C-alpha positions in Angstrom: -182.2 -197.3 -8.1 -183.5 -193.7 -8.1 -180.1 -192.0 -8.0 -178.4 -194.0 -10.7 -176.5 -191.7 -13.1 -176.3 -189.0 -10.4 -172.8 -187.7 -9.5 -172.0 -186.1 -6.1 -169.0 -184.3 -4.8 -168.3 -185.0 -1.1 -165.7 -182.5 0.2 -163.1 -183.7 2.6 -160.4 -182.1 4.8 -158.7 -183.0 8.1 -161.0 -183.4 11.1 -164.3 -183.9 9.3 -167.0 -185.3 11.5 -166.8 -189.0 10.6 -170.5 -189.8 10.6 -171.4 -186.6 8.8 -169.1 -187.6 5.9 -169.6 -191.3 5.7 -173.3 -191.7 6.5 -174.5 -189.6 3.5 -171.9 -191.2 1.2 -173.0 -194.7 2.0 -176.8 -193.9 1.8 -176.4 -192.1 -1.5 -174.3 -195.0 -2.9 -177.0 -197.4 -1.8 -179.4 -195.5 -4.0 -177.1 -195.7 -7.0 -175.3 -192.4 -6.8 -171.6 -192.1 -7.6 -169.9 -190.1 -4.9 -166.4 -188.7 -5.3 -164.4 -187.6 -2.3 -162.7 -184.3 -3.3 -159.9 -182.7 -1.3 -156.9 -180.4 -1.7 -154.8 -183.5 -2.6 -155.9 -186.5 -4.6 -154.9 -189.8 -3.0 -154.3 -188.2 0.4 -155.9 -189.9 3.5 -157.7 -187.3 5.5 -158.5 -188.3 9.1 -161.8 -187.6 10.8 -162.3 -186.3 14.3 -162.7 -189.8 15.6 -159.9 -191.4 13.5 -161.8 -192.7 10.5 -159.8 -192.1 7.3 -161.2 -190.9 4.0 -159.0 -190.9 0.9 -159.6 -188.2 -1.7 -160.5 -189.5 -5.1 -159.7 -186.2 -6.8 -158.1 -182.9 -6.0 -160.0 -179.6 -6.3 -158.1 -178.8 -9.5 -159.1 -182.1 -11.2 -162.9 -181.5 -10.8 -165.2 -179.9 -13.3 -168.1 -179.0 -11.1 -170.5 -178.8 -14.1 -170.2 -182.6 -14.4 -171.8 -183.1 -11.0 -175.4 -183.0 -9.8 -174.8 -182.1 -6.1 -172.3 -181.3 -3.4 -172.0 -182.4 0.2 -170.2 -180.5 2.9 -169.5 -182.4 6.1 -169.2 -180.9 9.5 -166.6 -181.2 12.2 -163.7 -178.8 12.0 -163.1 -179.5 8.3 -165.4 -176.6 7.2 -163.2 -174.0 8.9 -160.4 -175.3 6.6 -162.5 -175.9 3.5 -163.9 -172.4 3.4 -160.3 -171.0 2.9 -160.0 -172.7 -0.5 -161.1 -170.5 -3.4 -161.9 -173.7 -5.4 -164.4 -174.9 -2.7 -166.2 -171.5 -2.6 -166.4 -171.6 -6.4 -167.8 -175.1 -6.3 -170.5 -174.0 -3.9 -171.3 -170.8 -5.8 -171.6 -172.8 -9.0 -173.9 -175.3 -7.5 -176.0 -172.5 -6.1 -176.2 -170.6 -9.4 -177.3 -173.9 -11.1 -179.8 -174.6 -8.3 -178.2 -178.0 -7.7 -178.5 -179.7 -4.3 -176.1 -178.4 -1.7 -176.0 -180.4 1.6 -174.5 -179.0 4.7 -174.6 -180.3 8.3 -173.3 -179.0 11.6 -170.4 -176.6 11.1 -170.6 -176.9 7.3 -172.6 -173.8 7.2 -169.3 -171.9 7.5 -168.5 -172.9 3.9 -171.9 -171.5 2.7 -171.3 -168.4 4.7 -167.9 -167.8 3.1 -169.4 -168.5 -0.4 -171.9 -165.7 0.4 -175.0 -167.7 -0.7 -177.2 -167.6 2.4 -178.9 -164.2 2.2 -182.6 -164.8 2.9 -182.3 -168.6 3.0 -183.9 -170.8 5.6 -181.3 -173.1 7.2 -180.3 -175.0 10.3 -176.9 -175.9 11.7 -175.3 -176.7 14.9 -176.5 -174.1 17.4 -172.9 -173.1 17.9 -172.8 -171.2 14.6 -176.4 -169.9 14.7 -175.1 -166.3 15.1 -172.7 -166.8 12.1 -175.6 -168.1 10.0 -178.0 -165.2 10.9 -175.2 -162.6 10.5 -174.8 -164.0 7.0 -178.4 -163.1 6.3 -179.9 -166.6 6.8 -183.1 -167.4 8.7 -182.0 -170.0 11.3 -184.3 -172.8 12.5 -183.8 -175.3 15.3 -185.0 -178.4 13.6 -183.4 -181.7 12.3 -183.5 -180.7 8.7 -184.3 -177.5 6.8 -184.9 -177.5 3.0 -185.0 -174.2 1.2 -185.0 -174.8 -2.6 -181.8 -176.7 -3.4 -180.1 -176.1 0.0 -180.5 -178.9 2.5 -179.2 -178.3 6.0 -179.0 -180.2 9.3 -177.8 -179.8 12.8 -175.8 -182.8 14.0 -175.2 -186.6 13.7 -178.5 -187.6 15.4 -180.3 -185.8 12.5 -178.6 -187.7 9.8 -181.5 -190.0 8.8 -183.9 -187.1 7.9 -181.1 -185.0 6.5 -179.8 -187.6 4.1 -183.4 -188.6 3.1 -184.2 -185.0 2.3 -180.9 -184.6 0.3 -181.6 -187.8 -1.6 -185.1 -186.7 -2.3 -183.9 -183.3 -3.6 -181.2 -185.1 -5.8 -183.9 -187.4 -7.2 -186.1 -184.5 -8.4 
């Protein structure tokens, strides 16, 4: 399995977009990656927009980001909460500095905006935050998946297959 030995952080918070969290986790696990759900509280069950629960394996404080190979930020309304945690912004900045894969879909671009890592980057997102992305200095594209170096971005649930394939390909490099 091409992703054996790879460790990925999947951020979780209330009102994540169910498919945008679970589809990538399951696909990466199928390829051998270890994916840890990380939220404000370890053991807490966070509930997605459509009622699917996700229990955090670890809290932000328990994670050493240097031990991970990539990070996934789901969409939904969770990103508006996640971007308020200094630990989350530090995780994203650390992954960016190390050029490790960062996956963001839909509204997850808000977290990358708040981490201030999008200047000059080619990205996509839900069209609803296009202005936010461009105001943060990104070059926005209306396409299913955009890859710029280690940043893999996507628009919405119908784009999950090419998004997760691109993310897994980047992680396998």
